[in-house]
N, C-alpha and C positions, 0 to 999 in steps of 0.2 A: 337606795343609793342615789336616786333621783333627787331626794330632798337635800342631800349634801351638795348637789351641784348648784342649787339656787344661791347659797352664800358665795360660791366661787364666782358666779356670774355677777352678782351684786358688787362684790369686791373689785372685779375687773372694771366694771363701769365706773365705780367711784374712783379707782386709781387713775383711769383715763381722764376723768373730769378734773381731778386734783392736779394732774400733771400738766394740764393746759395752761395754768396760770400760777403765779407765785401767791403765797398766802397773803402777803401784804397788798397785793393787787386785787384780791377778792373782797377786801373790806370796803365798806362804804366810807365816805369822807367823815361821817359822824363817828364811826367805830375807830378809824385811824386817829381822830382828834382825841376821843375819850381815852384811848390807850397811850396817847402821847407819841404816837409814831410819826406825827408830822414834824417832830423836833429831831428825828434821827437823820443821820447822814445816809447817802445811798449805800455806803459800805456797811453801816449798821443794819440797814434794812435787808441787805443781801445776807448778812450773817443770821439775822432772825429768820429769814426765809429758809436758809440752809438748816437751821435747827428744827424748824417746823417740818421740813421735808424728811429729815432724819427720823424725827418722831413718828411721822406717818409711815415711813418705810419699816420702822421697827414694828409698828402696829400691824402692818400688812403681813410682815413675816410671822408674827404670832398667830394671826388669823389663818394663814396658810398652813402652819404647823398643826393647828387645831383641826383644820379641815382634813388634812392628811391622816391625822390620828383617827378622826371619826370615820373616814372612808375605810381605813384599814380594819377598824372594828366591825363596820358593817359588812365588809367583804368576808371577814373571818366568820361572822355569824351566818352569812348566806352559805358559805362553803360548808360550814359545820352542819347546817340544816340539810343541805343537799347530800352530804355524805351519809347522814343519818337516814334520810329517805331512801337512798340507794341501798344501804345496808338492810333496811326493812324489806325492800323489794327483793333483794337477793335471798334473804331468809325465807320469805314467802315462796319464792321460786324453788328453793331447796326443799321446803316442806312439801310442795306440790309434786316435785320430782320423786321425793321419797315415797309419798303416797301412791304415785303411779307405779313405781317399782314394786312396792308391796302388793299392789293390786295385780300386777302381772305375775308375780311369784305365786300369790294365792290362787289365781285363776288356773295355774298349771297343776295345782295339787288336786 
């Protein structure tokens, strides 16, 4: 279960980092020029930033859903193993109790 928490932490840190600035602001002047962004109006840049944010949010949502699914599967497996171990322990105890009862009965004969 601890392994699944690492992607959650990574995702949280990345999300915080991305939320601090807009996509177009994180680009270097060379990248902006190569992409032709220096020819866009502020409204067009805002629209592009909104699209990138929506795409990032969608990706974050997919990652969250995958992490939830992995966590559920891990917890299920852990519970299943614990139940199996507990059933084994109970069966062992029942066998010991049965032997003890048989020993008591035989010692009276």
